C-alpha positions in Angstrom: 57.6 99.3 176.8 59.1 96.0 176.9 60.6 95.2 173.2 59.8 91.8 172.4 61.8 89.6 169.6 61.1 86.6 168.0 63.2 83.8 168.3 63.0 79.8 167.8 62.9 77.3 170.7 66.0 76.0 169.1 68.3 79.6 169.9 67.3 79.5 173.3 69.9 76.4 173.9 70.9 73.1 173.2 68.1 70.9 173.2 67.8 67.2 174.1 65.5 64.5 173.6 65.8 61.8 176.9 66.0 58.0 176.7 65.8 54.7 179.0 68.6 52.7 179.7 67.8 49.2 179.9 65.5 48.7 182.7 66.7 44.6 182.2 70.3 45.9 183.4 70.5 46.3 187.3 73.8 48.1 186.8 71.8 51.1 185.3 69.8 51.7 188.3 69.5 52.5 191.7 72.2 55.2 192.3 71.6 59.0 193.4 70.8 60.3 190.0 66.9 61.6 189.4 65.5 60.2 186.2 62.5 62.4 185.2 59.6 60.8 183.5 56.4 62.7 182.9 54.7 60.9 185.9 57.2 62.2 188.2 55.9 65.9 187.4 53.8 67.7 189.5 51.0 70.3 187.8 52.3 74.0 188.6 55.3 73.0 190.3 58.7 74.2 189.4 60.4 71.4 190.7 60.2 67.7 190.5 59.9 66.6 194.4 61.2 63.4 194.1 61.8 60.6 191.0 60.2 57.1 190.9 63.5 55.9 189.5 67.2 56.7 190.2 70.2 56.2 187.8 73.8 54.6 188.7 76.9 56.6 188.1 77.3 53.5 185.4 74.2 54.2 183.7 75.4 58.7 183.4 78.4 57.5 181.1 76.5 56.0 178.5 74.5 57.8 175.4 70.9 57.1 176.8 72.1 58.0 180.4 73.1 61.8 179.4 72.7 64.0 182.8 71.5 67.3 182.2 72.5 70.4 184.2 70.7 72.2 187.0 68.5 74.8 185.5 67.8 73.0 182.4 63.7 73.6 181.5 62.2 69.7 180.7 58.9 69.3 178.4 56.7 66.3 178.3 56.1 66.3 174.0 54.8 62.8 174.1 51.4 61.6 175.9 50.4 64.5 178.0 51.6 67.5 176.7 51.9 70.7 178.9 53.8 69.2 182.0 57.5 70.6 182.4 59.5 71.3 185.2 63.5 73.1 185.8 65.6 70.9 187.2 67.2 71.5 190.6 70.3 69.1 190.2 71.7 66.8 187.3 69.5 64.7 186.2 68.3 62.7 183.1 65.0 62.4 181.3 63.2 59.5 179.5 62.2 60.0 175.6 58.9 61.5 176.2 60.8 64.6 177.3 62.5 66.9 175.1 64.7 69.6 176.9 66.4 73.3 177.0 70.1 73.4 178.1 69.8 77.2 178.3 72.3 79.3 176.5 73.2 81.7 179.4 75.0 84.1 177.6 72.0 85.1 175.9 69.1 84.4 178.0 67.9 83.2 181.5 67.3 80.1 182.7 64.5 80.7 185.0 63.1 83.5 182.3 63.2 80.2 180.2 61.3 78.0 182.3 58.7 80.7 183.0 58.5 81.8 179.2 57.7 77.5 178.3 55.1 77.4 181.0 53.1 80.4 178.8 53.8 78.7 175.5 52.6 75.2 176.0 49.8 76.0 173.6 52.0 76.5 171.2 53.8 73.1 171.4 50.3 71.3 171.9 49.0 72.6 168.4 52.0 72.0 166.1 51.4 68.4 165.8 48.0 66.3 166.7 49.2 63.0 167.7 50.5 59.8 166.1 49.7 56.6 165.2 49.5 55.5 168.6 46.9 57.9 169.5 49.0 59.9 171.9 49.6 63.6 171.4 53.9 63.5 170.3 55.7 66.8 168.9 59.0 65.4 167.3 62.3 67.4 168.9 62.8 68.3 165.0 59.4 70.2 165.1 59.7 71.2 168.9 62.9 73.2 167.7 61.2 75.1 165.4 58.4 76.8 167.3 58.7 80.2 167.3 58.6 82.7 170.5 58.7 86.1 171.7 61.4 87.1 174.0 62.3 89.9 176.1 65.4 91.0 176.4 67.8 89.6 178.6 68.3 92.3 181.4 64.4 92.4 181.3 64.3 88.7 181.3 66.4 89.1 184.8 63.9 91.4 186.2 60.9 89.0 185.4 62.7 86.2 186.8 63.5 87.4 190.1 60.0 89.0 190.4 58.5 85.5 189.6 60.7 83.7 191.7 60.1 85.4 194.6 56.5 83.2 194.6 58.4 80.0 193.8 60.9 80.5 196.1 57.8 80.6 198.9 56.1 77.8 197.3 59.7 75.5 197.8 60.5 76.4 201.1 57.0 75.6 202.5 57.0 72.0 200.4 60.4 71.4 202.5 58.5 72.3 205.7 55.6 69.8 204.3 58.6 67.3 203.7 59.8 67.8 207.2 56.5 67.4 208.9 55.4 64.4 206.9 58.8 62.7 207.8 58.4 63.4 211.5 54.9 61.6 211.1 56.4 58.6 209.3 59.5 57.9 211.7 56.7 58.2 214.9 54.7 55.8 212.7 57.7 53.7 211.8 58.8 53.3 215.5 55.4 52.8 217.0 54.0 50.7 214.6 57.0 48.6 212.4 59.6 48.5 215.0 57.1 48.0 217.6 58.2 50.4 220.3 55.2 51.9 221.1 54.7 54.0 224.3 54.2 51.4 227.2 55.8 48.7 225.1 58.4 47.7 228.1 55.5 46.3 229.9 55.1 43.5 227.3 58.1 42.4 227.2 59.3 38.5 227.7 61.7 37.4 230.1 64.8 37.9 227.4 63.5 41.8 227.2 62.0 41.0 223.5 58.7 42.1 222.5 56.1 39.4 223.0 55.1 38.6 219.7 52.0 36.3 218.0 51.3 35.1 214.7 49.5 36.8 212.7 48.5 36.8 208.6 50.7 39.7 208.5 53.4 38.1 210.4 54.5 38.4 214.2 52.5 41.4 216.3 52.7 42.4 219.8 50.1 40.7 222.1 46.6 42.3 222.0 47.0 43.9 218.7 44.7 42.7 215.8 44.3 42.3 212.3 41.2 43.4 210.5 40.2 44.3 206.9 39.9 47.5 205.0 36.3 47.3 205.0 35.9 46.7 208.9 37.2 50.2 209.5 34.3 52.2 207.5 32.7 52.6 204.2 34.6 52.2 200.9 33.3 53.8 197.6 34.7 53.7 194.7 34.6 56.5 192.3 32.6 56.7 188.8 32.2 59.5 186.1 29.1 61.4 185.1 28.3 61.2 181.4 30.6 63.3 179.7 27.8 63.7 176.9 26.0 65.7 179.5 27.5 69.3 178.9 25.7 70.5 182.1 27.8 68.0 184.5 30.4 69.9 184.0 29.3 73.6 183.5 30.4 74.9 186.7 33.0 74.1 189.1 30.2 73.1 192.2 32.2 70.2 193.5 36.0 69.1 193.3 36.5 66.1 190.8 39.4 64.2 192.1 41.6 62.0 189.5 44.6 60.5 189.9 46.9 63.1 188.2 45.9 65.6 191.1 47.1 63.0 193.6 50.9 63.0 192.9 53.4 64.8 195.0 50.5 66.1 197.6 49.0 64.7 201.2 46.1 66.3 200.8 43.4 67.1 197.9 44.2 70.8 197.6 45.0 71.2 194.0 42.3 69.3 191.6 42.2 70.6 188.2 38.6 69.1 187.3 35.2 70.2 188.8 31.5 68.8 188.5 28.4 71.0 188.3 26.1 70.7 191.0 24.0 68.6 189.0 26.4 66.7 187.7 27.5 65.4 191.3 23.8 64.9 192.1 23.3 62.4 189.3 25.7 60.2 191.5 24.8 61.3 195.2 26.2 58.3 196.9 29.5 59.0 195.5 30.2 62.1 197.7 33.8 61.7 199.7 33.6 63.8 202.9 37.2 65.5 204.5 39.5 63.4 206.0 38.7 60.5 203.8 41.3 58.7 202.6 42.2 58.2 198.6 44.1 55.2 197.0 44.5 55.2 193.1 43.9 51.7 192.1 44.0 51.5 188.5 46.5 51.9 186.0 50.3 53.0 186.7 49.5 55.7 189.5 48.1 52.6 191.3 48.8 52.9 194.9 49.2 56.5 195.1 47.2 57.8 198.5 46.0 61.4 199.7 43.4 62.6 201.8 40.5 64.5 201.3 40.8 68.1 202.3 37.1 69.0 201.3 33.6 66.9 200.4 34.3 65.8 196.8 33.8 63.0 194.0 36.5 60.7 192.3 36.7 58.8 189.2 36.6 55.2 188.8 40.5 54.5 189.1 39.8 55.7 192.7 38.7 53.7 195.9 38.2 55.8 199.2 37.7 54.9 202.6 35.0 57.0 204.8 36.4 56.0 208.6 34.0 55.1 210.6 36.5 56.5 213.5 37.7 59.7 212.5 41.5 59.3 214.8 42.2 56.7 212.4 43.0 59.7 209.9 46.3 60.0 210.5 47.4 55.7 211.3 45.6 54.7 208.1 46.8 57.1 205.4 50.5 56.1 207.0 49.4 52.4 206.6 47.8 53.1 203.1 50.9 54.7 201.8 53.0 51.5 202.6 50.4 49.5 200.2 52.0 50.3 196.7 53.6 47.1 196.3 50.3 45.1 197.9 48.4 47.0 195.3 50.2 46.2 192.5 50.6 42.4 193.7 46.6 42.6 194.0 46.0 44.0 190.9 48.6 42.4 188.6 46.6 39.0 187.7 48.6 38.9 184.3 47.2 41.8 183.2 49.2 44.7 181.3 47.6 47.3 183.9 47.2 47.2 187.5 43.3 47.0 188.4 42.6 46.6 192.2 38.7 46.4 192.4 36.4 47.5 195.5 36.2 43.7 196.5 39.6 43.3 196.5 40.2 46.3 197.8 37.9 45.9 200.8 39.5 42.7 201.5 43.1 44.1 202.2 44.5 43.3 206.0 45.2 46.4 208.2 47.7 45.8 211.3 44.8 47.1 214.0 47.1 47.9 217.2 44.7 48.9 220.6 41.9 51.6 220.1 44.3 53.7 222.9 47.2 53.8 221.1 45.6 54.8 217.9 44.1 57.5 220.1 47.9 58.7 221.2 49.1 58.7 217.7 46.2 60.6 216.5 47.0 63.0 219.5 50.9 63.1 218.5 50.4 63.4 214.7 47.4 65.2 213.8 48.8 68.8 214.6 51.4 67.8 212.2 48.7 67.2 209.3 47.2 70.2 209.8 49.8 72.3 209.6 50.5 70.5 206.3 47.3 70.9 205.5 47.8 74.8 205.7 50.6 74.6 203.7 49.2 73.0 200.9 46.6 75.6 200.7 49.1 78.4 201.2 51.0 76.8 197.9 47.9 77.0 196.2 47.0 80.2 196.7 51.0 81.4 195.8 50.2 80.0 192.6 47.1 81.5 192.0 49.0 85.2 192.3 52.1 83.7 190.5 49.9 82.3 187.2 47.5 85.8 187.6 50.8 88.0 187.1 52.9 85.8 184.8 51.5 86.1 181.5 51.1 89.7 182.0 54.9 89.7 182.2 55.8 87.5 180.0 53.6 89.4 177.1 55.5 92.7 177.9 52.1 94.0 179.0 53.6 95.0 182.5 56.5 97.6 182.1 59.8 96.0 183.7 
């Protein structure tokens, strides 16, 4: 029988609350050190795939840019409490995150991360909120939360077992990144550098591409510029009435929201669902598979995802249902490059980015000839299909891991 003992979070190691160096000081930013914010964390993933912001060497020498070592467990304690990660390299965090630098003489680093994944409910209930209306657990309160832990030898056994699942997930993520980079590289070569198949037949006397002026700058002769609305049907999502419990009583139709889109290419891992009754209350909001969804409201505006199945979205997302399915890969990669455009269109002096349907429909799109679109589809569709399969494998691995982990952490399964 596994023997559990009670400890406080502060007993697990040294607790640090992050902070943010001045965003007005350019010398603090643009370096090689990840700066982790809650929005960088992906639900169900131990690692942070990539951070939006990077610290400079100079920033890490300041109190506000303190680097935390590899293996540190980081827990969001302001805002959306429940997100967490384990650092795969030295990094800093912002003030919304409390981090545990583990005492490795008495506790296993991986075990502490797995323990915290099962202890978020305890973190949530210790303090109800703050004057700002956001959930907020202070460091002094966080440190005092009591948890039950296994002896060190059992901690290490648990980590070795559960880590096998995460290692497989991380390996799949690396394969996904390679496949995406292959598609991105081909896209840049053909549609940004204009070195597409047959481009040598469209050179001038000096062996330069024959380019003509367009609203998007100079483009090859024979290419066109269209608007998003010309490529298919744009659907802006909507949230069914939350006052009707029956609309959410069963998990029949995936309901995509912006947090589900972060760190993914396909919409495989969705947190919330609608009942058939809830979805059918807004039948004109269904989005078929292989559509492109773009977040157009809020801090995550510009994030893009491909639908892997029929679903609905909330009102923060505009989706394009393509008339031509062979446009899937081209338009997805084009849309990924719209991040700055989306924020510029949606700023208008407002505090929150907001690109409505008409603005989204009016975004101009570079349109190569149809045969080139078809060739790109043939060259990249298998890459995207492989990505989808790997994401689905990861979903199954996460389900298996998450069924096993609570029983291991509680001591119900002998180690």
